[in-house]
A tleap script that builds the chain and sets N, CA, C and O, in Angstrom:
source leaprc.protein.ff14SB
mol = sequence {
  NMET ASP ILE SER ILE HIE MET SER THR LEU
  PRO GLN ASN ASP PRO ASP ALA ALA VAL ALA
  PHE TYR ARG ASP ILE LEU GLY PHE GLU VAL
  ARG SER ASP VAL GLY GLN GLY LYS MET ARG
  TRP ILE THR VAL GLY PRO ALA GLY GLN PRO
  GLY THR ALA ILE LEU LEU ALA PRO PRO ALA
  VAL ASP PRO GLY VAL THR GLU ALA GLU ARG
  ARG THR ILE ALA GLU MET MET ALA LYS GLY
  THR TYR GLY TRP ILE LEU LEU ALA THR LYS
  ASN LEU ASP SER THR PHE GLU LYS ILE GLN
  ALA ALA ASP ALA GLU VAL VAL GLN GLU PRO
  THR GLU GLN PRO TYR GLY VAL ARG ASP CYS
  ALA PHE ARG ASP PRO ALA GLY ASN LEU ILE
  ARG ILE GLN GLU ILE CARG
}
set mol.1.N position { 145.325 32.377 183.356 }
set mol.1.CA position { 146.826 33.967 182.980 }
set mol.1.C position { 145.374 34.953 183.026 }
set mol.1.O position { 144.240 34.981 182.548 }
set mol.2.N position { 146.237 35.692 183.916 }
set mol.2.CA position { 145.597 37.760 184.675 }
set mol.2.C position { 146.186 38.243 183.415 }
set mol.2.O position { 147.359 37.883 183.522 }
set mol.3.N position { 146.048 38.931 182.126 }
set mol.3.CA position { 146.602 39.936 181.211 }
set mol.3.C position { 145.509 40.723 180.856 }
set mol.3.O position { 144.325 40.542 180.569 }
set mol.4.N position { 146.658 42.106 181.020 }
set mol.4.CA position { 145.050 43.167 180.853 }
set mol.4.C position { 145.901 43.939 179.670 }
set mol.4.O position { 147.033 43.513 179.445 }
set mol.5.N position { 145.402 45.065 178.900 }
set mol.5.CA position { 145.908 45.749 177.880 }
set mol.5.C position { 145.999 47.419 179.568 }
set mol.5.O position { 145.249 48.107 180.261 }
set mol.6.N position { 147.600 47.135 179.287 }
set mol.6.CA position { 147.709 48.695 180.145 }
set mol.6.C position { 147.976 49.698 178.818 }
set mol.6.O position { 147.177 50.499 178.332 }
set mol.7.N position { 149.086 49.458 178.470 }
set mol.7.CA position { 149.328 51.118 177.607 }
set mol.7.C position { 149.531 50.378 175.714 }
set mol.7.O position { 149.800 49.251 175.299 }
set mol.8.N position { 149.268 51.559 175.098 }
set mol.8.CA position { 149.383 51.258 173.692 }
set mol.8.C position { 149.832 52.105 173.205 }
set mol.8.O position { 149.332 53.122 173.687 }
set mol.9.N position { 150.763 52.405 172.240 }
set mol.9.CA position { 151.470 53.576 171.424 }
set mol.9.C position { 151.017 54.396 170.339 }
set mol.9.O position { 150.313 54.003 169.409 }
set mol.10.N position { 151.493 55.651 170.523 }
set mol.10.CA position { 150.897 56.206 168.618 }
set mol.10.C position { 152.141 56.824 168.748 }
set mol.10.O position { 152.825 56.991 169.758 }
set mol.11.N position { 152.340 57.142 167.586 }
set mol.11.CA position { 153.538 58.487 167.004 }
set mol.11.C position { 152.881 59.732 167.335 }
set mol.11.O position { 151.699 60.063 167.242 }
set mol.12.N position { 154.148 60.497 167.838 }
set mol.12.CA position { 153.657 62.147 167.492 }
set mol.12.C position { 154.915 62.859 167.626 }
set mol.12.O position { 155.764 62.953 168.512 }
set mol.13.N position { 154.690 63.529 165.953 }
set mol.13.CA position { 155.918 64.251 165.933 }
set mol.13.C position { 155.626 65.871 165.751 }
set mol.13.O position { 156.114 66.669 164.950 }
set mol.14.N position { 154.224 66.132 167.247 }
set mol.14.CA position { 154.410 67.675 167.421 }
set mol.14.C position { 153.872 67.655 168.826 }
set mol.14.O position { 152.654 67.711 168.997 }
set mol.15.N position { 155.002 67.551 170.208 }
set mol.15.CA position { 153.837 67.189 171.435 }
set mol.15.C position { 152.867 68.311 171.718 }
set mol.15.O position { 151.798 67.859 172.129 }
set mol.16.N position { 152.884 69.181 171.660 }
set mol.16.CA position { 152.122 70.055 171.793 }
set mol.16.C position { 150.633 70.296 171.441 }
set mol.16.O position { 149.741 70.647 172.214 }
set mol.17.N position { 150.525 69.963 169.744 }
set mol.17.CA position { 149.479 69.621 168.993 }
set mol.17.C position { 148.945 68.263 169.356 }
set mol.17.O position { 147.834 67.816 169.075 }
set mol.18.N position { 149.813 67.740 169.955 }
set mol.18.CA position { 149.120 65.812 170.624 }
set mol.18.C position { 148.418 66.120 171.519 }
set mol.18.O position { 147.308 65.645 171.761 }
set mol.19.N position { 148.992 66.959 172.119 }
set mol.19.CA position { 148.531 67.653 173.943 }
set mol.19.C position { 147.189 67.787 174.015 }
set mol.19.O position { 146.629 67.078 174.851 }
set mol.20.N position { 146.394 68.659 173.225 }
set mol.20.CA position { 145.497 69.885 172.659 }
set mol.20.C position { 144.376 69.049 172.154 }
set mol.20.O position { 143.163 69.118 172.348 }
set mol.21.N position { 145.275 68.064 171.299 }
set mol.21.CA position { 144.252 66.919 170.534 }
set mol.21.C position { 143.537 65.657 171.678 }
set mol.21.O position { 142.329 65.439 171.770 }
set mol.22.N position { 144.563 64.980 172.426 }
set mol.22.CA position { 143.787 64.082 172.801 }
set mol.22.C position { 143.052 64.840 174.438 }
set mol.22.O position { 142.131 64.388 175.118 }
set mol.23.N position { 143.765 65.927 174.630 }
set mol.23.CA position { 143.257 66.467 176.067 }
set mol.23.C position { 142.028 67.554 175.451 }
set mol.23.O position { 140.801 67.472 175.516 }
set mol.24.N position { 142.482 68.080 175.140 }
set mol.24.CA position { 140.939 68.755 174.705 }
set mol.24.C position { 140.305 68.592 173.873 }
set mol.24.O position { 139.180 69.087 173.954 }
set mol.25.N position { 140.570 68.022 172.956 }
set mol.25.CA position { 138.810 67.330 171.992 }
set mol.25.C position { 138.342 66.090 172.540 }
set mol.25.O position { 137.176 65.945 172.908 }
set mol.26.N position { 139.418 64.981 172.622 }
set mol.26.CA position { 139.036 63.806 173.192 }
set mol.26.C position { 138.660 63.719 174.437 }
set mol.26.O position { 137.990 62.706 174.640 }
set mol.27.N position { 138.879 64.601 175.657 }
set mol.27.CA position { 138.993 65.248 176.753 }
set mol.27.C position { 139.694 63.892 177.630 }
set mol.27.O position { 139.183 63.587 178.708 }
set mol.28.N position { 140.526 63.345 177.261 }
set mol.28.CA position { 141.790 62.549 177.894 }
set mol.28.C position { 142.575 63.521 179.205 }
set mol.28.O position { 142.763 64.726 179.371 }
set mol.29.N position { 142.819 62.572 179.801 }
set mol.29.CA position { 143.895 63.376 181.248 }
set mol.29.C position { 145.535 63.190 180.494 }
set mol.29.O position { 146.091 62.399 179.732 }
set mol.30.N position { 145.868 64.437 181.236 }
set mol.30.CA position { 147.258 63.597 180.486 }
set mol.30.C position { 147.714 63.357 182.059 }
set mol.30.O position { 147.403 64.047 183.030 }
set mol.31.N position { 148.679 61.982 182.014 }
set mol.31.CA position { 148.836 61.905 183.348 }
set mol.31.C position { 150.507 61.777 183.657 }
set mol.31.O position { 150.951 61.681 184.801 }
set mol.32.N position { 151.582 61.795 182.103 }
set mol.32.CA position { 152.795 61.983 182.414 }
set mol.32.C position { 153.005 63.142 181.319 }
set mol.32.O position { 152.171 63.278 180.425 }
set mol.33.N position { 154.065 63.922 181.400 }
set mol.33.CA position { 154.555 64.497 180.033 }
set mol.33.C position { 156.193 64.702 180.798 }
set mol.33.O position { 156.419 65.251 181.877 }
set mol.34.N position { 157.116 64.120 179.924 }
set mol.34.CA position { 158.507 63.861 180.433 }
set mol.34.C position { 159.054 63.986 178.883 }
set mol.34.O position { 158.545 63.678 177.805 }
set mol.35.N position { 160.273 64.554 179.236 }
set mol.35.CA position { 161.261 65.039 178.180 }
set mol.35.C position { 161.097 65.739 177.606 }
set mol.35.O position { 159.918 65.574 177.294 }
set mol.36.N position { 161.692 67.167 176.777 }
set mol.36.CA position { 161.555 68.481 176.122 }
set mol.36.C position { 161.932 68.509 175.014 }
set mol.36.O position { 162.445 67.658 174.288 }
set mol.37.N position { 161.594 69.795 174.850 }
set mol.37.CA position { 161.252 70.214 173.034 }
set mol.37.C position { 160.118 69.151 172.381 }
set mol.37.O position { 159.019 68.943 172.896 }
set mol.38.N position { 160.705 68.392 170.894 }
set mol.38.CA position { 160.085 67.463 170.108 }
set mol.38.C position { 160.346 66.147 171.158 }
set mol.38.O position { 159.497 65.297 171.424 }
set mol.39.N position { 161.034 66.172 171.420 }
set mol.39.CA position { 161.633 64.824 172.734 }
set mol.39.C position { 160.633 64.452 173.665 }
set mol.39.O position { 161.172 64.146 174.729 }
set mol.40.N position { 159.799 64.384 173.695 }
set mol.40.CA position { 158.481 64.545 174.681 }
set mol.40.C position { 157.563 62.932 174.619 }
set mol.40.O position { 156.620 62.812 173.836 }
set mol.41.N position { 157.952 61.891 175.451 }
set mol.41.CA position { 156.644 60.732 175.578 }
set mol.41.C position { 155.452 61.366 176.326 }
set mol.41.O position { 156.097 62.101 177.074 }
set mol.42.N position { 154.366 61.557 176.593 }
set mol.42.CA position { 153.059 61.808 177.255 }
set mol.42.C position { 152.239 60.571 177.168 }
set mol.42.O position { 151.744 59.764 176.381 }
set mol.43.N position { 152.351 60.821 178.187 }
set mol.43.CA position { 150.751 59.613 178.255 }
set mol.43.C position { 149.406 60.404 178.892 }
set mol.43.O position { 149.163 61.412 179.556 }
set mol.44.N position { 148.884 59.588 178.426 }
set mol.44.CA position { 146.757 60.474 177.980 }
set mol.44.C position { 146.092 58.729 178.243 }
set mol.44.O position { 146.488 57.590 177.995 }
set mol.45.N position { 145.124 59.234 178.755 }
set mol.45.CA position { 144.308 58.354 179.108 }
set mol.45.C position { 142.833 58.898 179.885 }
set mol.45.O position { 142.839 59.887 180.617 }
set mol.46.N position { 141.584 58.091 179.603 }
set mol.46.CA position { 140.299 58.510 179.968 }
set mol.46.C position { 140.307 58.515 181.010 }
set mol.46.O position { 141.075 57.791 181.644 }
set mol.47.N position { 139.287 59.492 181.687 }
set mol.47.CA position { 139.311 59.848 183.133 }
set mol.47.C position { 138.242 58.738 183.676 }
set mol.47.O position { 137.117 58.515 183.228 }
set mol.48.N position { 138.729 58.277 184.471 }
set mol.48.CA position { 138.075 56.881 185.175 }
set mol.48.C position { 138.725 55.702 184.994 }
set mol.48.O position { 138.710 54.813 185.845 }
set mol.49.N position { 139.238 55.630 184.057 }
set mol.49.CA position { 140.109 54.383 183.687 }
set mol.49.C position { 141.799 54.453 183.544 }
set mol.49.O position { 142.634 54.549 182.644 }
set mol.50.N position { 141.748 54.324 185.279 }
set mol.50.CA position { 143.507 54.790 185.278 }
set mol.50.C position { 144.473 53.461 184.836 }
set mol.50.O position { 145.694 53.488 184.681 }
set mol.51.N position { 143.725 52.492 184.704 }
set mol.51.CA position { 144.590 51.106 184.079 }
set mol.51.C position { 144.682 51.184 182.267 }
set mol.51.O position { 144.846 50.153 181.614 }
set mol.52.N position { 144.575 52.281 181.741 }
set mol.52.CA position { 144.539 52.366 180.701 }
set mol.52.C position { 145.368 53.799 179.774 }
set mol.52.O position { 144.950 54.938 179.984 }
set mol.53.N position { 146.094 53.652 179.155 }
set mol.53.CA position { 146.489 54.629 178.246 }
set mol.53.C position { 147.125 54.766 177.315 }
set mol.53.O position { 147.407 53.697 176.774 }
set mol.54.N position { 147.496 55.609 176.860 }
set mol.54.CA position { 147.822 55.969 175.306 }
set mol.54.C position { 149.519 56.445 175.421 }
set mol.54.O position { 149.639 57.578 175.886 }
set mol.55.N position { 150.836 55.751 175.069 }
set mol.55.CA position { 152.028 56.556 175.163 }
set mol.55.C position { 151.644 57.330 174.020 }
set mol.55.O position { 150.808 56.708 173.366 }
set mol.56.N position { 151.930 58.451 173.520 }
set mol.56.CA position { 152.000 59.398 172.802 }
set mol.56.C position { 153.776 59.635 172.736 }
set mol.56.O position { 154.323 60.421 173.510 }
set mol.57.N position { 154.435 58.955 171.858 }
set mol.57.CA position { 156.039 59.056 171.391 }
set mol.57.C position { 156.713 59.619 170.470 }
set mol.57.O position { 156.204 59.308 169.393 }
set mol.58.N position { 157.725 60.386 170.311 }
set mol.58.CA position { 158.590 60.331 169.134 }
set mol.58.C position { 158.789 59.369 168.780 }
set mol.58.O position { 159.156 58.362 169.386 }
set mol.59.N position { 158.414 59.672 166.963 }
set mol.59.CA position { 158.622 58.132 166.066 }
set mol.59.C position { 160.197 57.842 165.904 }
set mol.59.O position { 160.907 58.831 165.720 }
set mol.60.N position { 160.638 56.928 165.941 }
set mol.60.CA position { 162.178 55.861 164.916 }
set mol.60.C position { 162.858 56.758 166.247 }
set mol.60.O position { 163.206 57.807 165.706 }
set mol.61.N position { 163.117 56.829 167.319 }
set mol.61.CA position { 163.957 57.424 168.118 }
set mol.61.C position { 164.580 56.066 168.602 }
set mol.61.O position { 165.304 56.316 169.565 }
set mol.62.N position { 164.581 54.564 168.273 }
set mol.62.CA position { 165.298 53.601 168.493 }
set mol.62.C position { 166.058 53.835 168.226 }
set mol.62.O position { 166.081 54.510 167.197 }
set mol.63.N position { 167.605 53.432 169.020 }
set mol.63.CA position { 168.775 53.505 168.231 }
set mol.63.C position { 169.315 52.685 166.799 }
set mol.63.O position { 170.164 52.866 165.926 }
set mol.64.N position { 168.243 51.652 167.152 }
set mol.64.CA position { 168.192 50.612 166.088 }
set mol.64.C position { 167.409 50.864 165.097 }
set mol.64.O position { 167.106 49.941 164.340 }
set mol.65.N position { 167.011 51.911 164.927 }
set mol.65.CA position { 165.847 52.065 163.859 }
set mol.65.C position { 167.276 53.384 162.946 }
set mol.65.O position { 167.914 54.366 163.325 }
set mol.66.N position { 167.153 52.590 161.664 }
set mol.66.CA position { 168.164 52.961 160.379 }
set mol.66.C position { 167.112 54.485 159.691 }
set mol.66.O position { 165.905 54.721 159.645 }
set mol.67.N position { 168.635 55.392 159.160 }
set mol.67.CA position { 168.253 56.432 158.573 }
set mol.67.C position { 166.933 55.914 157.396 }
set mol.67.O position { 165.879 56.544 157.476 }
set mol.68.N position { 167.015 54.963 156.509 }
set mol.68.CA position { 166.314 54.953 155.881 }
set mol.68.C position { 165.033 54.241 156.457 }
set mol.68.O position { 164.210 54.150 155.546 }
set mol.69.N position { 164.619 53.771 157.482 }
set mol.69.CA position { 163.726 53.540 158.373 }
set mol.69.C position { 162.636 54.732 158.709 }
set mol.69.O position { 161.432 54.809 158.461 }
set mol.70.N position { 163.640 55.721 159.443 }
set mol.70.CA position { 163.029 56.913 159.868 }
set mol.70.C position { 162.578 57.766 158.689 }
set mol.70.O position { 161.595 58.494 158.826 }
set mol.71.N position { 163.260 57.712 157.513 }
set mol.71.CA position { 162.771 58.337 156.375 }
set mol.71.C position { 161.397 57.525 155.478 }
set mol.71.O position { 160.759 57.849 154.476 }
set mol.72.N position { 161.350 56.419 156.348 }
set mol.72.CA position { 159.713 56.051 156.117 }
set mol.72.C position { 159.042 55.794 157.044 }
set mol.72.O position { 157.898 55.579 156.644 }
set mol.73.N position { 159.109 55.714 157.891 }
set mol.73.CA position { 158.337 55.989 159.040 }
set mol.73.C position { 157.712 57.831 158.922 }
set mol.73.O position { 156.560 58.248 159.043 }
set mol.74.N position { 158.934 58.558 158.660 }
set mol.74.CA position { 157.872 59.813 158.536 }
set mol.74.C position { 157.242 59.510 157.140 }
set mol.74.O position { 156.041 59.727 157.305 }
set mol.75.N position { 157.382 59.240 156.250 }
set mol.75.CA position { 156.447 59.484 155.676 }
set mol.75.C position { 155.496 58.649 155.487 }
set mol.75.O position { 154.833 58.890 154.479 }
set mol.76.N position { 155.282 58.038 155.896 }
set mol.76.CA position { 153.975 56.620 156.553 }
set mol.76.C position { 153.201 57.788 157.461 }
set mol.76.O position { 152.056 58.164 157.208 }
set mol.77.N position { 153.998 58.291 158.543 }
set mol.77.CA position { 152.994 59.402 159.324 }
set mol.77.C position { 152.172 60.213 158.705 }
set mol.77.O position { 150.976 60.337 158.970 }
set mol.78.N position { 153.253 61.244 157.202 }
set mol.78.CA position { 152.573 62.239 156.745 }
set mol.78.C position { 151.458 61.931 155.483 }
set mol.78.O position { 150.818 62.759 154.835 }
set mol.79.N position { 151.459 60.363 155.365 }
set mol.79.CA position { 150.113 59.541 155.027 }
set mol.79.C position { 148.794 59.403 155.922 }
set mol.79.O position { 147.576 59.409 155.746 }
set mol.80.N position { 149.528 59.300 156.775 }
set mol.80.CA position { 148.498 58.573 157.703 }
set mol.80.C position { 148.497 57.651 158.214 }
set mol.80.O position { 147.847 57.460 159.242 }
set mol.81.N position { 149.534 56.436 157.418 }
set mol.81.CA position { 149.083 54.892 157.193 }
set mol.81.C position { 150.426 54.230 158.579 }
set mol.81.O position { 150.831 53.070 158.661 }
set mol.82.N position { 150.753 55.183 159.309 }
set mol.82.CA position { 151.351 54.685 160.251 }
set mol.82.C position { 150.859 54.103 161.597 }
set mol.82.O position { 151.130 52.960 161.968 }
set mol.83.N position { 150.269 54.804 162.152 }
set mol.83.CA position { 149.547 54.606 163.620 }
set mol.83.C position { 148.323 54.793 163.447 }
set mol.83.O position { 147.864 55.548 162.589 }
set mol.84.N position { 147.436 53.898 164.513 }
set mol.84.CA position { 145.757 54.154 164.507 }
set mol.84.C position { 145.351 53.105 166.044 }
set mol.84.O position { 145.992 52.307 166.728 }
set mol.85.N position { 144.020 53.626 166.066 }
set mol.85.CA position { 143.610 53.183 167.454 }
set mol.85.C position { 142.574 53.019 167.156 }
set mol.85.O position { 142.175 53.339 166.037 }
set mol.86.N position { 141.719 52.401 168.175 }
set mol.86.CA position { 139.898 51.690 168.237 }
set mol.86.C position { 139.640 52.342 169.643 }
set mol.86.O position { 140.106 52.035 170.740 }
set mol.87.N position { 138.647 53.460 169.239 }
set mol.87.CA position { 137.952 53.809 170.756 }
set mol.87.C position { 137.113 53.543 170.761 }
set mol.87.O position { 136.605 53.289 169.669 }
set mol.88.N position { 136.077 53.350 172.344 }
set mol.88.CA position { 134.653 53.258 171.850 }
set mol.88.C position { 133.762 54.555 172.239 }
set mol.88.O position { 134.275 55.626 172.565 }
set mol.89.N position { 132.905 54.416 172.193 }
set mol.89.CA position { 131.666 55.564 172.457 }
set mol.89.C position { 130.105 55.270 173.033 }
set mol.89.O position { 129.433 54.844 172.094 }
set mol.90.N position { 129.744 55.312 173.600 }
set mol.90.CA position { 128.266 55.141 174.259 }
set mol.90.C position { 127.310 55.850 173.371 }
set mol.90.O position { 126.226 55.347 173.074 }
set mol.91.N position { 127.788 57.279 172.846 }
set mol.91.CA position { 126.786 58.212 172.002 }
set mol.91.C position { 127.894 58.525 171.130 }
set mol.91.O position { 128.737 59.310 171.563 }
set mol.92.N position { 128.039 58.015 169.915 }
set mol.92.CA position { 128.749 58.129 168.485 }
set mol.92.C position { 128.802 59.668 167.853 }
set mol.92.O position { 129.728 60.319 167.369 }
set mol.93.N position { 127.305 59.977 168.087 }
set mol.93.CA position { 126.818 60.969 167.147 }
set mol.93.C position { 127.152 62.353 168.083 }
set mol.93.O position { 127.493 63.450 167.639 }
set mol.94.N position { 126.997 62.063 169.191 }
set mol.94.CA position { 127.174 63.377 170.089 }
set mol.94.C position { 128.723 63.580 169.747 }
set mol.94.O position { 129.268 64.553 169.226 }
set mol.95.N position { 129.313 62.278 170.228 }
set mol.95.CA position { 131.452 62.329 169.863 }
set mol.95.C position { 131.557 63.001 168.803 }
set mol.95.O position { 132.437 63.857 168.712 }
set mol.96.N position { 130.467 62.693 167.537 }
set mol.96.CA position { 131.277 62.614 166.335 }
set mol.96.C position { 131.092 64.286 165.684 }
set mol.96.O position { 131.703 64.773 164.733 }
set mol.97.N position { 129.803 65.079 166.750 }
set mol.97.CA position { 129.786 66.182 166.213 }
set mol.97.C position { 131.237 67.255 167.578 }
set mol.97.O position { 132.045 68.046 167.092 }
set mol.98.N position { 131.192 67.000 168.961 }
set mol.98.CA position { 132.465 67.913 169.750 }
set mol.98.C position { 133.308 67.215 168.708 }
set mol.98.O position { 133.846 68.167 168.142 }
set mol.99.N position { 133.603 66.460 168.305 }
set mol.99.CA position { 135.152 66.088 168.358 }
set mol.99.C position { 135.283 66.765 166.187 }
set mol.99.O position { 136.449 66.875 165.809 }
set mol.100.N position { 134.436 67.032 165.348 }
set mol.100.CA position { 134.314 67.594 164.774 }
set mol.100.C position { 134.047 68.635 164.643 }
set mol.100.O position { 134.328 69.164 163.568 }
set mol.101.N position { 133.209 69.600 165.954 }
set mol.101.CA position { 133.585 71.242 165.812 }
set mol.101.C position { 134.604 71.402 166.536 }
set mol.101.O position { 134.567 72.290 167.387 }
set mol.102.N position { 135.732 70.618 166.395 }
set mol.102.CA position { 136.985 71.146 167.111 }
set mol.102.C position { 137.754 71.436 166.077 }
set mol.102.O position { 138.765 72.099 166.307 }
set mol.103.N position { 137.468 71.021 164.712 }
set mol.103.CA position { 138.249 71.077 163.700 }
set mol.103.C position { 139.464 69.667 163.403 }
set mol.103.O position { 140.608 69.603 162.953 }
set mol.104.N position { 138.578 68.792 163.876 }
set mol.104.CA position { 139.763 67.985 163.962 }
set mol.104.C position { 139.671 67.165 162.487 }
set mol.104.O position { 138.672 67.575 161.896 }
set mol.105.N position { 140.270 66.307 161.827 }
set mol.105.CA position { 140.461 65.820 160.179 }
set mol.105.C position { 138.963 64.742 160.011 }
set mol.105.O position { 139.173 63.647 160.534 }
set mol.106.N position { 138.058 64.824 159.615 }
set mol.106.CA position { 137.256 63.766 159.494 }
set mol.106.C position { 137.272 62.840 158.345 }
set mol.106.O position { 136.930 63.076 157.186 }
set mol.107.N position { 137.733 61.729 158.865 }
set mol.107.CA position { 138.228 60.862 157.954 }
set mol.107.C position { 136.526 60.286 157.192 }
set mol.107.O position { 136.080 60.450 156.056 }
set mol.108.N position { 136.062 59.739 158.149 }
set mol.108.CA position { 134.407 59.008 158.334 }
set mol.108.C position { 133.726 59.328 158.692 }
set mol.108.O position { 133.901 59.480 159.901 }
set mol.109.N position { 132.615 59.673 158.295 }
set mol.109.CA position { 131.396 60.148 159.514 }
set mol.109.C position { 130.564 58.996 159.637 }
set mol.109.O position { 130.375 58.142 158.771 }
set mol.110.N position { 130.010 59.051 160.956 }
set mol.110.CA position { 129.517 57.801 161.405 }
set mol.110.C position { 128.598 57.286 160.674 }
set mol.110.O position { 127.507 57.799 160.425 }
set mol.111.N position { 129.074 56.072 160.238 }
set mol.111.CA position { 128.675 54.813 159.479 }
set mol.111.C position { 128.440 53.560 159.916 }
set mol.111.O position { 129.393 53.010 160.468 }
set mol.112.N position { 127.407 52.943 159.819 }
set mol.112.CA position { 126.698 51.315 160.035 }
set mol.112.C position { 128.098 50.769 159.110 }
set mol.112.O position { 128.252 51.432 158.084 }
set mol.113.N position { 128.619 50.212 159.220 }
set mol.113.CA position { 129.758 48.560 159.045 }
set mol.113.C position { 128.900 47.371 157.920 }
set mol.113.O position { 127.689 47.504 158.098 }
set mol.114.N position { 129.050 46.830 157.387 }
set mol.114.CA position { 128.937 45.802 156.662 }
set mol.114.C position { 129.286 44.516 158.000 }
set mol.114.O position { 128.526 43.615 158.356 }
set mol.115.N position { 130.362 44.758 158.408 }
set mol.115.CA position { 130.467 43.909 159.867 }
set mol.115.C position { 130.099 43.885 160.863 }
set mol.115.O position { 130.629 43.270 161.789 }
set mol.116.N position { 128.730 44.792 160.946 }
set mol.116.CA position { 128.350 45.172 162.364 }
set mol.116.C position { 128.329 45.905 163.486 }
set mol.116.O position { 127.616 45.650 164.457 }
set mol.117.N position { 129.215 46.971 163.385 }
set mol.117.CA position { 129.481 47.913 163.607 }
set mol.117.C position { 129.257 49.276 163.405 }
set mol.117.O position { 129.272 49.425 162.183 }
set mol.118.N position { 129.072 50.277 163.911 }
set mol.118.CA position { 128.549 51.854 163.789 }
set mol.118.C position { 130.075 52.643 164.541 }
set mol.118.O position { 130.289 52.891 165.727 }
set mol.119.N position { 130.966 52.893 163.310 }
set mol.119.CA position { 131.857 53.544 163.756 }
set mol.119.C position { 131.829 55.085 162.968 }
set mol.119.O position { 130.890 55.422 162.247 }
set mol.120.N position { 132.882 55.846 163.208 }
set mol.120.CA position { 133.192 56.960 162.718 }
set mol.120.C position { 134.920 57.066 162.798 }
set mol.120.O position { 135.462 56.333 163.626 }
set mol.121.N position { 135.948 58.130 161.796 }
set mol.121.CA position { 136.994 57.977 162.163 }
set mol.121.C position { 137.200 59.244 161.721 }
set mol.121.O position { 136.506 59.944 160.984 }
set mol.122.N position { 138.871 59.586 162.589 }
set mol.122.CA position { 139.270 61.099 162.279 }
set mol.122.C position { 140.882 61.218 162.482 }
set mol.122.O position { 141.311 60.170 162.964 }
set mol.123.N position { 141.520 61.825 162.341 }
set mol.123.CA position { 143.022 62.086 162.217 }
set mol.123.C position { 143.498 62.572 163.369 }
set mol.123.O position { 142.736 63.348 163.946 }
set mol.124.N position { 144.491 62.358 163.861 }
set mol.124.CA position { 145.219 63.389 165.248 }
set mol.124.C position { 146.141 63.860 164.565 }
set mol.124.O position { 146.187 63.388 163.429 }
set mol.125.N position { 146.998 64.705 164.838 }
set mol.125.CA position { 147.415 65.638 164.539 }
set mol.125.C position { 148.974 65.094 163.845 }
set mol.125.O position { 149.714 65.777 163.136 }
set mol.126.N position { 149.111 64.206 164.123 }
set mol.126.CA position { 150.095 63.607 163.569 }
set mol.126.C position { 149.904 62.284 162.383 }
set mol.126.O position { 150.741 61.475 161.982 }
set mol.127.N position { 149.103 62.377 162.189 }
set mol.127.CA position { 147.987 61.723 160.867 }
set mol.127.C position { 147.443 60.435 161.307 }
set mol.127.O position { 146.776 59.764 160.519 }
set mol.128.N position { 147.750 59.901 162.904 }
set mol.128.CA position { 147.141 58.656 162.933 }
set mol.128.C position { 145.600 58.562 162.793 }
set mol.128.O position { 144.869 59.547 162.909 }
set mol.129.N position { 145.150 57.286 162.529 }
set mol.129.CA position { 143.738 57.279 162.457 }
set mol.129.C position { 143.275 57.245 164.131 }
set mol.129.O position { 143.944 56.739 165.032 }
set mol.130.N position { 142.036 57.879 164.268 }
set mol.130.CA position { 141.073 57.175 165.604 }
set mol.130.C position { 139.911 56.991 165.000 }
set mol.130.O position { 139.297 57.814 164.321 }
set mol.131.N position { 139.592 55.821 165.274 }
set mol.131.CA position { 138.568 55.650 164.591 }
set mol.131.C position { 137.550 55.204 166.030 }
set mol.131.O position { 137.911 54.270 166.745 }
set mol.132.N position { 136.492 55.851 166.281 }
set mol.132.CA position { 135.943 55.674 167.200 }
set mol.132.C position { 134.358 54.499 167.028 }
set mol.132.O position { 133.479 54.787 166.215 }
set mol.133.N position { 134.277 53.465 167.764 }
set mol.133.CA position { 133.078 52.966 167.552 }
set mol.133.C position { 132.162 52.899 168.722 }
set mol.133.O position { 132.516 53.064 169.890 }
set mol.134.N position { 130.896 52.630 168.294 }
set mol.134.CA position { 129.465 52.532 169.130 }
set mol.134.C position { 129.246 51.653 169.996 }
set mol.134.O position { 128.711 50.671 169.481 }
set mol.135.N position { 129.462 51.522 171.388 }
set mol.135.CA position { 128.977 50.640 171.916 }
set mol.135.C position { 127.685 50.467 172.356 }
set mol.135.O position { 127.012 51.322 172.930 }
set mol.136.N position { 127.363 49.386 172.087 }
set mol.136.CA position { 125.718 48.778 171.413 }
set mol.136.C position { 125.222 47.934 172.533 }
set mol.136.O position { 124.138 47.358 172.439 }
savepdb mol mol.pdb
quit
C-alpha cells in the first residue's frame, strides 16, 4: 500500500484568531478559507509541503452530533482537552522563542522527555494543544 497522511483536523471556534495563530505565529500558509462568519473551514500547512495540511473546522457541526455532545465538546475545548497535534522543527529553542514572543499560551517550555525526545507545548486560540518536537 502507498498511504500518506494528507490532512488532520483541529477544531476552531474563532476563524480569525485561528488564521492569525497558524499563519502569523506558526508561519503556515492559508491554502483555503471556505464559509462565512464562524462557520469557516480553513486549510493551513507548512510552506514547501503541499501534501500536508491541517483543516481548522468548526466543532460539532455534524448533523449527527447531539446537543449534549456539543456541550461536552465546548467544555473540552474550553479546558484544552479536545484537540491536539504534534509538529516538528530542527531548532526547538528558536521556534519556542518566536512563538512565546507572539504571546501564545505556553504549556511547557523546551524539555528533555524521559522517553527520548525534546519538545515544548503551546495552546492555540481554541485551546488545542500544539506540541513541537525537535528533530534530531
